[in-house]
C-alpha positions as CSV (number, residue, x, y, z in Angstrom):
1,M,-14.1,31.7,6.5
2,K,-16.3,28.7,6.8
3,T,-18.0,27.9,10.0
4,K,-16.6,25.2,12.3
5,R,-17.8,21.8,11.4
6,Q,-19.8,20.2,14.1
7,A,-20.7,16.6,13.2
8,S,-18.4,13.7,13.5
9,T,-18.3,12.2,10.0
10,I,-16.1,10.0,7.8
11,S,-16.3,10.8,4.1
12,E,-16.2,7.8,1.8
13,P,-13.3,7.6,-0.6
14,S,-13.1,6.6,-4.2
15,F,-10.0,4.4,-4.2
16,A,-9.1,1.8,-6.7
17,A,-9.2,-1.8,-5.5
18,G,-6.3,-2.8,-3.2
19,D,-6.0,0.7,-1.7
20,S,-8.8,0.2,0.8
21,R,-6.9,0.6,4.2
22,P,-5.9,4.2,4.8
23,V,-3.0,5.7,6.8
24,L,-4.6,7.2,9.9
25,I,-3.2,10.6,10.9
26,T,-4.6,11.9,14.3
27,G,-4.4,15.6,14.3
28,G,-4.2,15.3,10.7
29,A,-5.6,18.7,9.8
30,G,-2.7,20.3,11.8
31,F,0.6,21.6,10.4
32,V,2.6,18.4,10.3
33,G,-0.5,16.2,9.6
34,T,-1.4,18.3,6.6
35,N,2.1,18.1,5.1
36,L,2.3,14.4,5.7
37,A,-1.2,13.7,4.4
38,H,-0.5,15.6,1.2
39,N,2.8,13.7,0.6
40,L,1.1,10.4,1.0
41,L,-1.9,11.3,-1.1
42,E,0.5,12.5,-3.9
43,D,1.9,8.9,-3.9
44,G,-1.6,7.4,-4.2
45,I,-1.7,6.2,-0.6
46,P,-5.1,6.7,1.0
47,V,-5.3,8.8,4.2
48,L,-7.8,9.2,7.0
49,I,-7.6,12.5,8.8
50,F,-8.8,12.3,12.4
51,D,-9.1,15.8,13.9
52,N,-11.5,17.8,16.1
53,L,-10.6,21.0,14.3
54,G,-10.0,22.7,17.6
55,R,-6.8,24.6,16.7
56,P,-7.2,27.9,14.8
57,G,-6.3,27.7,11.1
58,V,-6.7,23.9,10.7
59,E,-10.0,24.5,8.8
60,H,-7.9,26.1,6.0
61,N,-5.6,23.1,6.0
62,L,-8.5,20.6,5.7
63,D,-10.2,22.8,3.0
64,W,-6.9,22.9,1.0
65,L,-6.4,19.1,1.2
66,K,-10.0,18.6,0.0
67,S,-9.5,21.1,-2.8
68,V,-6.3,19.3,-4.0
69,H,-7.2,15.7,-3.4
70,G,-11.0,15.7,-3.4
71,D,-12.7,12.5,-2.1
72,R,-9.4,10.7,-2.0
73,V,-8.8,12.0,1.5
74,Q,-11.2,10.6,4.2
75,I,-12.1,12.8,7.1
76,A,-13.2,11.9,10.6
77,I,-14.1,15.0,12.6
78,A,-13.7,13.5,16.1
79,D,-11.7,13.9,19.3
80,I,-8.9,11.7,20.5
81,R,-10.6,11.6,23.9
82,D,-13.5,9.7,22.4
83,A,-12.3,6.1,22.8
84,Q,-15.0,4.6,20.5
85,A,-14.2,7.0,17.7
86,I,-10.5,6.4,17.8
87,R,-11.0,2.6,18.0
88,S,-13.2,2.7,14.9
89,A,-10.5,4.7,13.0
90,V,-7.6,2.5,14.2
91,H,-9.4,-0.7,13.2
92,R,-9.7,0.6,9.6
93,A,-6.0,1.7,9.4
94,R,-2.9,0.2,7.8
95,Q,-0.7,2.6,9.7
96,V,-0.9,5.4,12.3
97,F,0.9,8.6,12.8
98,H,-0.2,10.1,16.1
99,F,0.0,14.0,16.1
100,A,-3.2,14.9,18.0
101,A,-2.3,16.9,21.1
102,Q,-2.6,19.9,23.3
103,V,0.7,21.6,22.1
104,A,1.3,24.7,24.4
105,V,3.1,24.8,27.6
106,T,1.3,27.9,28.8
107,T,-2.2,26.3,28.1
108,S,-1.1,23.3,30.1
109,V,-0.2,25.5,33.1
110,E,-3.6,27.2,32.9
111,D,-5.6,24.1,32.4
112,P,-3.6,21.0,33.4
113,A,-6.6,18.6,33.5
114,T,-7.5,19.2,29.8
115,D,-3.8,18.9,28.8
116,F,-3.7,15.5,30.7
117,E,-6.9,14.3,29.0
118,V,-5.9,15.1,25.5
119,N,-2.2,14.2,25.6
120,L,-2.0,11.2,28.0
121,R,-5.6,9.9,28.1
122,G,-6.0,10.3,24.3
123,T,-2.8,8.5,23.6
124,L,-3.9,5.7,25.9
125,N,-7.2,5.5,24.1
126,L,-5.1,5.0,20.9
127,L,-2.9,2.4,22.3
128,E,-5.8,0.5,23.7
129,A,-7.6,0.7,20.3
130,M,-4.4,-0.9,18.8
131,R,-4.2,-3.6,21.4
132,S,-7.8,-4.6,20.7
133,A,-7.1,-4.9,16.9
134,R,-6.6,-8.3,15.4
135,N,-3.6,-7.1,13.5
136,P,-2.4,-3.9,15.1
137,P,-1.2,-1.3,12.7
138,P,2.3,0.2,13.3
139,M,2.2,3.6,15.1
140,L,4.7,6.5,15.2
141,Y,4.1,9.0,18.0
142,T,5.5,12.6,18.0
143,S,6.8,13.5,21.4
144,T,8.8,16.6,22.3
145,N,12.2,17.7,23.5
146,K,10.4,19.0,26.7
147,V,10.8,15.4,28.1
148,Y,14.3,16.4,28.9
149,G,13.3,19.3,31.1
150,N,14.8,22.7,31.1
151,L,18.3,21.4,31.0
152,E,19.4,23.5,34.0
153,D,22.7,21.5,34.4
154,L,23.7,22.3,30.8
155,T,26.2,25.2,31.3
156,V,26.1,27.7,28.4
157,C,28.0,30.8,27.5
158,R,27.3,33.6,25.2
159,E,28.9,33.7,21.7
160,G,27.6,36.6,19.6
161,D,23.8,36.5,19.5
162,R,23.4,33.0,20.8
163,Y,24.1,30.6,23.7
164,V,26.4,27.8,23.2
165,P,27.1,24.8,25.5
166,R,30.5,24.6,27.3
167,D,30.4,20.8,27.0
168,E,32.2,20.0,23.7
169,D,30.2,16.9,22.9
170,T,26.9,18.7,23.3
171,A,28.1,21.7,21.3
172,R,29.2,19.3,18.4
173,Y,26.4,16.8,18.3
174,G,23.5,18.1,20.4
175,V,21.3,16.4,23.1
176,G,21.2,12.6,22.8
177,E,18.5,10.0,23.7
178,N,20.7,9.0,26.7
179,R,19.8,12.3,28.4
180,P,17.8,11.6,31.6
181,L,14.1,12.4,31.4
182,D,13.0,15.3,33.5
183,F,9.4,16.3,32.8
184,H,8.8,20.0,33.4
185,S,5.3,21.7,33.2
186,P,2.0,19.9,32.9
187,Y,2.7,19.8,29.1
188,G,6.1,18.1,29.7
189,C,4.4,15.5,32.1
190,S,1.5,14.7,29.7
191,K,3.7,14.4,26.6
192,G,6.4,12.6,28.5
193,G,4.0,10.2,30.0
194,A,2.5,9.5,26.7
195,D,6.0,9.0,25.3
196,Q,6.7,6.3,27.9
197,Y,3.3,4.6,27.4
198,V,4.0,4.3,23.7
199,L,7.4,2.7,24.4
200,D,6.1,0.4,27.1
201,Y,3.2,-0.8,25.0
202,A,5.8,-2.1,22.5
203,R,7.6,-3.8,25.4
204,S,4.7,-5.1,27.4
205,Y,2.2,-5.9,24.5
206,G,4.6,-6.2,21.5
207,L,2.8,-3.4,19.6
208,P,4.7,-1.9,16.7
209,T,5.2,1.6,18.1
210,T,8.1,4.1,18.1
211,V,8.6,7.7,19.3
212,F,10.1,10.8,17.6
213,R,11.1,13.4,20.3
214,M,10.8,16.5,18.0
215,S,12.6,19.8,18.2
216,C,11.2,22.9,16.4
217,I,9.4,22.1,13.1
218,Y,8.4,24.9,10.7
219,G,7.1,25.4,7.2
220,P,3.9,25.9,5.1
221,H,0.5,25.3,6.6
222,Q,1.8,26.3,10.1
223,Y,-0.3,28.9,11.9
224,G,2.2,29.7,14.6
225,T,1.1,31.4,17.9
226,E,3.1,32.8,20.8
227,D,2.8,29.5,22.6
228,Q,3.7,27.1,19.7
229,G,5.2,27.3,16.2
230,W,7.5,30.3,17.1
231,V,9.2,30.5,13.6
232,A,5.9,30.9,11.8
233,H,4.6,33.2,14.6
234,F,7.6,35.5,14.3
235,L,7.1,35.7,10.5
236,T,3.4,36.3,10.9
237,R,4.0,39.2,13.3
238,A,6.4,40.7,10.8
239,L,4.1,40.5,7.9
240,Q,1.3,42.0,10.0
241,D,3.7,44.8,11.2
242,Q,3.1,43.9,14.8
243,P,5.7,43.6,17.6
244,I,7.3,40.3,18.4
245,T,7.5,39.4,22.2
246,I,10.6,37.5,23.2
247,Y,10.5,35.7,26.5
248,G,13.9,35.7,27.9
249,D,16.8,37.5,26.2
250,G,16.5,36.1,22.7
251,L,19.8,34.3,22.8
252,Q,18.2,30.9,23.4
253,V,18.9,28.4,20.7
254,R,16.8,25.7,19.0
255,D,17.6,23.5,16.0
256,V,14.8,24.1,13.5
257,L,13.7,21.5,10.9
258,F,11.8,22.3,7.7
259,V,8.6,20.2,7.5
260,D,9.5,18.5,4.2
261,D,12.6,17.0,5.9
262,L,10.4,15.8,8.8
263,V,8.0,14.2,6.4
264,K,10.8,12.2,4.8
265,A,11.8,11.0,8.2
266,L,8.3,10.0,9.1
267,R,7.9,8.1,5.8
268,L,11.2,6.3,6.3
269,A,10.4,5.4,9.9
270,G,7.0,4.2,8.9
271,D,8.5,1.9,6.3
272,N,11.0,0.5,8.9
273,I,8.8,0.4,11.9
274,E,9.8,-3.2,12.8
275,R,13.4,-2.2,13.3
276,L,12.4,0.9,15.2
277,R,9.9,-0.8,17.5
278,G,10.0,0.3,21.1
279,Q,12.7,2.9,20.6
280,A,12.7,6.8,20.9
281,F,14.6,9.0,18.5
282,N,15.5,12.7,18.8
283,I,14.7,14.6,15.6
284,G,15.4,18.2,14.6
285,G,17.7,20.2,12.4
286,G,20.7,19.3,14.5
287,P,23.7,21.6,15.1
288,A,23.9,22.7,11.4
289,R,20.4,24.1,11.7
290,A,20.6,25.7,15.1
291,I,19.4,29.3,15.4
292,S,18.7,31.8,18.2
293,L,15.6,33.9,18.4
294,I,17.7,37.1,17.7
295,E,19.3,35.4,14.7
296,L,15.9,34.5,13.3
297,V,14.8,38.1,13.7
298,K,17.9,39.2,11.6
299,L,16.8,36.7,8.9
300,I,13.3,38.1,8.9
301,E,14.7,41.6,8.5
302,E,16.6,40.5,5.4
303,L,13.4,38.9,3.9
304,H,10.9,41.6,4.9
305,G,13.1,44.6,4.3
306,R,12.7,46.0,7.8
307,R,13.4,44.9,11.4
308,P,10.4,43.8,13.4
309,E,9.7,45.6,16.6
310,L,10.8,43.6,19.6
311,K,9.5,43.5,23.1
312,F,11.0,41.5,25.9
313,A,9.2,39.6,28.7
314,P,10.4,37.2,31.6
315,W,11.5,33.6,30.9
316,R,8.6,31.1,30.7
317,T,8.1,27.9,32.6
318,G,10.3,25.1,31.4
319,D,12.1,27.2,28.7
320,Q,15.5,25.9,27.7
321,K,18.4,28.3,27.0
322,Y,19.8,25.7,24.6
323,Y,18.3,22.7,22.9
324,V,19.7,21.0,19.8
325,S,18.9,17.5,18.8
326,D,21.5,14.9,18.4
327,T,20.0,13.0,15.4
328,R,22.8,10.4,14.9
329,K,20.8,7.6,16.2
330,L,18.0,8.1,13.7
331,N,20.6,8.6,11.0
332,R,22.1,5.3,11.8
333,A,18.7,3.5,11.9
334,I,17.1,4.7,8.6
335,G,19.8,6.8,6.8
336,W,17.9,10.0,7.2
337,Q,19.5,13.5,7.4
338,P,17.9,17.0,6.8
339,E,18.6,18.7,3.5
340,I,16.7,22.1,3.6
341,T,18.9,24.9,4.9
342,V,17.6,27.4,7.4
343,P,17.7,30.4,5.1
344,D,15.9,28.4,2.3
345,G,13.3,27.0,4.7
346,I,12.6,30.4,6.3
347,A,12.3,32.0,2.9
348,A,9.8,29.3,1.7
349,T,7.7,29.7,4.9
350,Y,7.8,33.4,4.5
351,E,6.5,33.1,0.9
352,W,3.7,30.7,1.9
353,L,2.5,33.0,4.7
354,L,2.6,36.0,2.3
355,M,0.4,34.1,-0.2
356,Y,-1.9,33.0,2.7
357,F,-2.5,36.5,3.9
358,E,-3.1,37.8,0.4
359,G,-5.7,35.0,0.0
360,E,-7.3,36.0,3.3
361,T,-7.5,39.6,2.3
362,R,-9.2,38.7,-1.1
363,Y,-11.6,36.4,0.8
364,N,-12.5,39.1,3.3
365,R,-13.1,41.7,0.5
366,Q,-15.4,39.3,-1.4
367,R,-17.3,38.4,1.8
368,A,-17.8,42.2,2.5
369,V,-19.3,42.6,-1.0
370,E,-21.6,39.7,-0.4
371,V,-22.7,41.0,3.0
372,R,-23.5,44.4,1.5
373,S,-25.5,42.7,-1.3
374,E,-27.5,40.7,1.2
375,K,-28.4,43.9,3.1
376,R,-29.9,45.5,0.1
Protein backbone atom coordinates (compact mmCIF):
# COMPACT_ATOMS: atom_id res chain seq x y z
CA MET A 1 0.00 0.00 0.00
CA LYS A 2 1.27 3.44 -0.85
CA THR A 3 2.00 5.93 1.88
CA LYS A 4 -0.54 8.69 2.51
CA ARG A 5 0.07 11.72 0.33
CA GLN A 6 0.94 14.78 2.39
CA ALA A 7 1.23 17.77 0.06
CA SER A 8 -1.71 19.73 -1.31
CA THR A 9 -1.24 19.63 -5.07
CA ILE A 10 -3.24 19.96 -8.26
CA SER A 11 -1.96 17.89 -11.15
CA GLU A 12 -2.08 19.61 -14.51
CA PRO A 13 -4.34 17.94 -17.10
CA SER A 14 -3.83 17.37 -20.80
CA PHE A 15 -7.27 18.19 -22.19
CA ALA A 16 -8.11 19.36 -25.64
CA ALA A 17 -9.04 22.98 -26.20
CA GLY A 18 -12.55 23.80 -25.01
CA ASP A 19 -12.41 21.33 -22.10
CA SER A 20 -10.51 23.57 -19.71
CA ARG A 21 -13.03 23.90 -16.85
CA PRO A 22 -13.41 20.71 -14.84
CA VAL A 23 -16.29 19.37 -12.80
CA LEU A 24 -15.24 19.73 -9.17
CA ILE A 25 -16.02 16.76 -6.90
CA THR A 26 -15.32 17.38 -3.22
CA GLY A 27 -14.65 14.09 -1.47
CA GLY A 28 -13.98 12.86 -4.96
CA ALA A 29 -11.73 9.97 -3.94
CA GLY A 30 -14.56 8.50 -1.86
CA PHE A 31 -17.00 5.86 -2.94
CA VAL A 32 -19.63 7.98 -4.72
CA GLY A 33 -17.08 10.51 -5.93
CA THR A 34 -14.95 7.83 -7.59
CA ASN A 35 -17.90 6.34 -9.45
CA LEU A 36 -19.12 9.75 -10.61
CA ALA A 37 -15.62 10.85 -11.63
CA HIS A 38 -15.12 7.68 -13.68
CA ASN A 39 -18.46 8.17 -15.40
CA LEU A 40 -17.70 11.79 -16.30
CA LEU A 41 -14.17 11.04 -17.46
CA GLU A 42 -15.40 8.23 -19.69
CA ASP A 43 -17.55 10.84 -21.42
CA GLY A 44 -14.54 13.10 -21.93
CA ILE A 45 -15.54 15.59 -19.21
CA PRO A 46 -12.59 16.89 -17.16
CA VAL A 47 -12.74 16.28 -13.42
CA LEU A 48 -11.02 17.88 -10.44
CA ILE A 49 -10.89 15.60 -7.39
CA PHE A 50 -10.75 17.57 -4.13
CA ASP A 51 -10.07 15.24 -1.17
CA ASN A 52 -7.97 15.14 1.99
CA LEU A 53 -7.61 11.32 1.70
CA GLY A 54 -8.64 10.95 5.33
CA ARG A 55 -10.96 7.97 4.90
CA PRO A 56 -9.45 4.46 4.79
CA GLY A 57 -9.43 2.97 1.30
CA VAL A 58 -9.71 6.16 -0.73
CA GLU A 59 -6.03 5.96 -1.70
CA HIS A 60 -6.95 2.85 -3.70
CA ASN A 61 -9.77 4.71 -5.44
CA LEU A 62 -7.48 7.58 -6.37
CA ASP A 63 -4.81 5.23 -7.67
CA TRP A 64 -7.43 3.38 -9.71
CA LEU A 65 -8.74 6.59 -11.28
CA LYS A 66 -5.18 7.60 -12.17
CA SER A 67 -4.42 4.18 -13.64
CA VAL A 68 -7.54 4.29 -15.85
CA HIS A 69 -7.60 7.97 -16.79
CA GLY A 70 -4.02 9.15 -16.26
CA ASP A 71 -3.42 12.89 -16.38
CA ARG A 72 -6.97 13.49 -17.55
CA VAL A 73 -8.04 13.53 -13.90
CA GLN A 74 -6.89 16.53 -11.86
CA ILE A 75 -6.21 16.10 -8.14
CA ALA A 76 -6.28 18.61 -5.31
CA ILE A 77 -5.22 17.01 -2.04
CA ALA A 78 -6.75 19.49 0.37
CA ASP A 79 -9.33 19.82 3.13
CA ILE A 80 -12.82 21.29 2.83
CA ARG A 81 -12.07 23.23 6.04
CA ASP A 82 -9.38 25.15 4.13
CA ALA A 83 -11.40 28.09 2.80
CA GLN A 84 -8.69 29.30 0.45
CA ALA A 85 -8.13 25.86 -1.07
CA ILE A 86 -11.82 25.31 -1.79
CA ARG A 87 -12.17 28.86 -3.13
CA SER A 88 -9.35 28.23 -5.61
CA ALA A 89 -10.97 24.97 -6.75
CA VAL A 90 -14.47 26.45 -7.06
CA HIS A 91 -13.23 29.36 -9.16
CA ARG A 92 -11.85 26.85 -11.68
CA ALA A 93 -14.97 24.70 -11.87
CA ARG A 94 -17.81 24.49 -14.36
CA GLN A 95 -19.95 22.45 -11.91
CA VAL A 96 -19.67 21.18 -8.33
CA PHE A 97 -20.74 17.95 -6.65
CA HIS A 98 -20.23 18.28 -2.90
CA PHE A 99 -19.61 14.91 -1.20
CA ALA A 100 -16.82 15.80 1.27
CA ALA A 101 -18.06 15.01 4.77
CA GLN A 102 -17.62 13.32 8.10
CA VAL A 103 -19.96 10.41 7.48
CA ALA A 104 -20.47 8.44 10.71
CA VAL A 105 -23.04 9.05 13.45
CA THR A 106 -20.85 7.33 16.05
CA THR A 107 -17.84 9.49 15.19
CA SER A 108 -19.99 12.61 15.47
CA VAL A 109 -21.08 11.58 18.97
CA GLU A 110 -17.46 11.06 20.01
CA ASP A 111 -16.17 14.26 18.39
CA PRO A 112 -18.98 16.69 17.59
CA ALA A 113 -16.62 19.65 17.09
CA THR A 114 -14.79 18.02 14.18
CA ASP A 115 -18.06 16.80 12.76
CA PHE A 116 -19.34 20.40 12.81
CA GLU A 117 -16.19 21.84 11.24
CA VAL A 118 -16.14 19.36 8.37
CA ASN A 119 -19.83 19.08 7.56
CA LEU A 120 -21.20 22.53 8.34
CA ARG A 121 -18.19 24.85 8.27
CA GLY A 122 -16.80 23.05 5.23
CA THR A 123 -20.08 23.44 3.36
CA LEU A 124 -20.25 27.11 4.30
CA ASN A 125 -16.70 27.55 2.97
CA LEU A 126 -17.86 26.07 -0.32
CA LEU A 127 -20.98 28.23 -0.51
CA GLU A 128 -18.99 31.37 0.23
CA ALA A 129 -16.49 30.40 -2.45
CA MET A 130 -19.37 30.09 -4.90
CA ARG A 131 -20.82 33.44 -3.79
CA SER A 132 -17.47 35.14 -4.45
CA ALA A 133 -17.24 33.75 -7.99
CA ARG A 134 -18.14 36.01 -10.92
CA ASN A 135 -20.19 33.20 -12.47
CA PRO A 136 -20.98 30.73 -9.66
CA PRO A 137 -20.94 27.13 -10.87
CA PRO A 138 -24.05 25.03 -10.13
CA MET A 139 -23.69 22.80 -7.08
CA LEU A 140 -25.42 19.62 -5.92
CA TYR A 141 -25.05 18.70 -2.24
CA THR A 142 -25.58 15.18 -0.91
CA SER A 143 -27.45 15.32 2.38
CA THR A 144 -28.90 12.38 4.31
CA ASN A 145 -32.16 10.82 5.41
CA LYS A 146 -30.96 11.47 8.98
CA VAL A 147 -32.38 15.00 8.65
CA TYR A 148 -35.77 13.40 9.36
CA GLY A 149 -34.66 12.08 12.75
CA ASN A 150 -35.36 8.59 14.06
CA LEU A 151 -39.02 8.65 12.91
CA GLU A 152 -40.30 7.67 16.36
CA ASP A 153 -43.86 8.58 15.41
CA LEU A 154 -43.81 6.16 12.48
CA THR A 155 -45.59 3.08 13.82
CA VAL A 156 -44.27 -0.19 12.43
CA CYS A 157 -45.14 -3.83 12.79
CA ARG A 158 -43.21 -6.97 12.02
CA GLU A 159 -43.85 -8.93 8.84
CA GLY A 160 -41.48 -11.85 8.43
CA ASP A 161 -37.90 -10.62 8.72
CA ARG A 162 -38.65 -6.91 8.44
CA TYR A 163 -40.57 -3.99 9.85
CA VAL A 164 -43.30 -2.39 7.76
CA PRO A 165 -45.15 0.89 8.44
CA ARG A 166 -48.78 0.73 9.50
CA ASP A 167 -49.44 3.90 7.50
CA GLU A 168 -50.52 2.74 4.04
CA ASP A 169 -49.12 5.71 2.13
CA THR A 170 -45.68 5.36 3.77
CA ALA A 171 -45.69 1.62 3.12
CA ARG A 172 -46.58 2.21 -0.53
CA TYR A 173 -44.40 5.21 -1.35
CA GLY A 174 -41.88 5.78 1.46
CA VAL A 175 -40.94 8.97 3.31
CA GLY A 176 -41.48 12.17 1.34
CA GLU A 177 -39.83 15.58 1.40
CA ASN A 178 -42.84 17.01 3.27
CA ARG A 179 -41.71 15.10 6.33
CA PRO A 180 -40.78 17.58 9.13
CA LEU A 181 -37.05 17.96 9.70
CA ASP A 182 -35.89 16.58 13.04
CA PHE A 183 -32.11 16.48 13.40
CA HIS A 184 -30.81 13.71 15.67
CA SER A 185 -27.17 13.24 16.72
CA PRO A 186 -24.38 15.72 15.99
CA TYR A 187 -24.09 14.16 12.53
CA GLY A 188 -27.78 14.77 11.85
CA CYS A 189 -27.36 18.37 13.04
CA SER A 190 -24.28 19.11 10.95
CA LYS A 191 -25.60 17.50 7.78
CA GLY A 192 -29.05 18.96 8.34
CA GLY A 193 -27.63 22.41 8.96
CA ALA A 194 -25.56 22.19 5.78
CA ASP A 195 -28.64 20.97 3.91
CA GLN A 196 -30.51 24.11 4.99
CA TYR A 197 -27.62 26.44 4.20
CA VAL A 198 -27.40 25.04 0.67
CA LEU A 199 -31.12 25.62 0.13
CA ASP A 200 -31.03 29.08 1.69
CA TYR A 201 -28.07 30.25 -0.42
CA ALA A 202 -30.26 29.55 -3.44
CA ARG A 203 -33.03 31.60 -1.85
CA SER A 204 -30.98 34.44 -0.34
CA TYR A 205 -28.21 34.79 -2.93
CA GLY A 206 -29.66 33.16 -6.02
CA LEU A 207 -26.97 30.47 -6.17
CA PRO A 208 -27.72 27.45 -8.41
CA THR A 209 -27.77 24.85 -5.64
CA THR A 210 -29.86 21.78 -4.88
CA VAL A 211 -29.89 18.95 -2.33
CA PHE A 212 -30.16 15.17 -2.57
CA ARG A 213 -31.23 13.57 0.74
CA MET A 214 -29.74 10.15 0.26
CA SER A 215 -30.65 6.78 1.63
CA CYS A 216 -28.26 3.78 1.55
CA ILE A 217 -25.95 3.76 -1.47
CA TYR A 218 -23.74 0.76 -2.22
CA GLY A 219 -21.54 -0.68 -4.94
CA PRO A 220 -17.94 -0.98 -6.18
CA HIS A 221 -15.22 1.20 -4.61
CA GLN A 222 -17.04 1.31 -1.28
CA TYR A 223 -14.91 0.37 1.72
CA GLY A 224 -17.77 -0.03 4.17
CA THR A 225 -17.30 0.14 7.92
CA GLU A 226 -19.49 -0.60 10.88
CA ASP A 227 -20.39 3.10 11.03
CA GLN A 228 -21.06 3.80 7.37
CA GLY A 229 -21.59 1.76 4.21
CA TRP A 230 -23.30 -1.17 5.91
CA VAL A 231 -23.98 -3.21 2.75
CA ALA A 232 -20.31 -3.30 1.77
CA HIS A 233 -19.36 -3.81 5.43
CA PHE A 234 -21.59 -6.89 5.75
CA LEU A 235 -20.16 -8.32 2.51
CA THR A 236 -16.59 -7.61 3.64
CA ARG A 237 -17.10 -9.35 6.99
CA ALA A 238 -18.49 -12.39 5.20
CA LEU A 239 -15.57 -12.52 2.77
CA GLN A 240 -13.13 -12.26 5.68
CA ASP A 241 -15.01 -14.94 7.66
CA GLN A 242 -15.61 -12.52 10.50
CA PRO A 243 -18.81 -12.04 12.51
CA ILE A 244 -21.28 -9.27 11.66
CA THR A 245 -22.54 -7.11 14.51
CA ILE A 246 -26.16 -6.03 14.15
CA TYR A 247 -27.28 -3.09 16.27
CA GLY A 248 -30.90 -3.61 17.19
CA ASP A 249 -32.81 -6.68 16.05
CA GLY A 250 -31.92 -6.74 12.35
CA LEU A 251 -35.51 -6.16 11.24
CA GLN A 252 -34.84 -2.48 10.46
CA VAL A 253 -35.42 -1.62 6.82
CA ARG A 254 -33.58 0.66 4.40
CA ASP A 255 -34.02 1.25 0.70
CA VAL A 256 -30.71 0.54 -0.98
CA LEU A 257 -29.57 2.10 -4.24
CA PHE A 258 -26.80 0.79 -6.48
CA VAL A 259 -24.23 3.48 -7.19
CA ASP A 260 -24.66 3.34 -10.98
CA ASP A 261 -28.29 4.40 -10.54
CA LEU A 262 -27.21 7.24 -8.26
CA VAL A 263 -24.63 8.44 -10.78
CA LYS A 264 -27.33 8.62 -13.45
CA ALA A 265 -29.46 10.74 -11.12
CA LEU A 266 -26.52 13.02 -10.30
CA ARG A 267 -25.75 13.55 -13.97
CA LEU A 268 -29.40 14.26 -14.80
CA ALA A 269 -29.74 16.66 -11.89
CA GLY A 270 -26.53 18.42 -12.88
CA ASP A 271 -27.87 18.92 -16.39
CA ASN A 272 -31.15 20.35 -15.05
CA ILE A 273 -29.89 22.35 -12.08
CA GLU A 274 -31.76 25.52 -13.01
CA ARG A 275 -35.11 23.73 -12.72
CA LEU A 276 -34.04 22.08 -9.46
CA ARG A 277 -32.52 25.20 -7.90
CA GLY A 278 -33.31 25.65 -4.21
CA GLN A 279 -35.08 22.30 -3.84
CA ALA A 280 -34.40 19.13 -1.84
CA PHE A 281 -35.08 15.65 -3.19
CA ASN A 282 -35.15 12.30 -1.43
CA ILE A 283 -33.21 9.65 -3.31
CA GLY A 284 -32.81 5.95 -2.69
CA GLY A 285 -34.03 2.65 -4.03
CA GLY A 286 -37.63 3.28 -2.97
CA PRO A 287 -40.07 0.60 -1.77
CA ALA A 288 -39.12 -1.84 -4.56
CA ARG A 289 -35.53 -1.92 -3.25
CA ALA A 290 -36.19 -1.98 0.48
CA ILE A 291 -34.40 -4.63 2.49
CA SER A 292 -33.88 -5.45 6.14
CA LEU A 293 -30.51 -6.28 7.65
CA ILE A 294 -31.54 -9.90 8.19
CA GLU A 295 -32.75 -10.16 4.60
CA LEU A 296 -29.37 -8.90 3.39
CA VAL A 297 -27.62 -11.56 5.47
CA LYS A 298 -29.73 -14.19 3.69
CA LEU A 299 -28.69 -12.80 0.29
CA ILE A 300 -25.05 -12.91 1.38
CA GLU A 301 -25.48 -16.52 2.46
CA GLU A 302 -26.74 -17.41 -1.03
CA LEU A 303 -23.77 -15.66 -2.67
CA HIS A 304 -21.09 -16.79 -0.26
CA GLY A 305 -22.26 -20.34 0.29
CA ARG A 306 -22.45 -20.08 4.08
CA ARG A 307 -24.22 -17.90 6.60
CA PRO A 308 -22.09 -15.25 8.32
CA GLU A 309 -21.93 -15.40 12.10
CA LEU A 310 -24.15 -12.74 13.68
CA LYS A 311 -23.74 -10.83 16.93
CA PHE A 312 -26.33 -8.45 18.32
CA ALA A 313 -25.83 -5.21 20.23
CA PRO A 314 -28.12 -2.41 21.51
CA TRP A 315 -29.70 0.11 19.15
CA ARG A 316 -27.52 3.10 18.28
CA THR A 317 -28.30 6.81 18.60
CA GLY A 318 -30.68 8.07 15.95
CA ASP A 319 -31.22 4.68 14.29
CA GLN A 320 -34.49 4.31 12.39
CA LYS A 321 -36.53 1.11 12.40
CA TYR A 322 -37.80 1.99 8.94
CA TYR A 323 -36.63 4.41 6.33
CA VAL A 324 -37.52 4.16 2.64
CA SER A 325 -37.28 7.12 0.28
CA ASP A 326 -40.27 8.42 -1.60
CA THR A 327 -38.57 9.33 -4.88
CA ARG A 328 -41.63 10.49 -6.81
CA LYS A 329 -40.64 14.17 -6.64
CA LEU A 330 -37.27 13.48 -8.28
CA ASN A 331 -38.91 11.22 -10.84
CA ARG A 332 -41.34 13.98 -11.81
CA ALA A 333 -38.55 16.56 -11.97
CA ILE A 334 -36.01 14.72 -14.15
CA GLY A 335 -37.62 11.43 -15.16
CA TRP A 336 -35.20 9.34 -13.09
CA GLN A 337 -35.89 5.93 -11.64
CA PRO A 338 -33.54 3.14 -10.49
CA GLU A 339 -32.89 0.15 -12.72
CA ILE A 340 -30.51 -2.20 -10.88
CA THR A 341 -32.31 -4.77 -8.71
CA VAL A 342 -31.10 -5.53 -5.19
CA PRO A 343 -29.93 -9.11 -5.98
CA ASP A 344 -28.01 -7.92 -9.05
CA GLY A 345 -26.46 -4.98 -7.21
CA ILE A 346 -25.44 -7.07 -4.22
CA ALA A 347 -23.89 -9.68 -6.51
CA ALA A 348 -21.93 -7.01 -8.41
CA THR A 349 -20.64 -5.51 -5.15
CA TYR A 350 -19.68 -8.96 -3.85
CA GLU A 351 -17.72 -9.71 -7.03
CA TRP A 352 -15.90 -6.36 -6.87
CA LEU A 353 -14.93 -6.87 -3.22
CA LEU A 354 -13.76 -10.40 -4.03
CA MET A 355 -11.45 -9.06 -6.75
CA TYR A 356 -10.25 -6.26 -4.48
CA PHE A 357 -9.26 -8.63 -1.66
CA GLU A 358 -7.56 -10.97 -4.12
CA GLY A 359 -5.56 -8.00 -5.40
CA GLU A 360 -4.64 -6.99 -1.85
CA THR A 361 -3.44 -10.52 -1.14
CA ARG A 362 -1.22 -10.51 -4.25
CA TYR A 363 0.16 -7.09 -3.30
CA ASN A 364 0.96 -8.17 0.26
CA ARG A 365 2.73 -11.30 -1.00
CA GLN A 366 4.81 -9.27 -3.46
CA ARG A 367 5.64 -6.70 -0.78
CA ALA A 368 6.75 -9.46 1.56
CA VAL A 369 9.13 -10.76 -1.13
CA GLU A 370 10.52 -7.22 -1.60
CA VAL A 371 11.05 -6.75 2.12
CA ARG A 372 12.91 -10.07 2.40
CA SER A 373 15.10 -9.06 -0.56
CA GLU A 374 15.88 -5.69 1.04
CA LYS A 375 17.05 -7.41 4.24
CA ARG A 376 19.53 -9.62 2.45
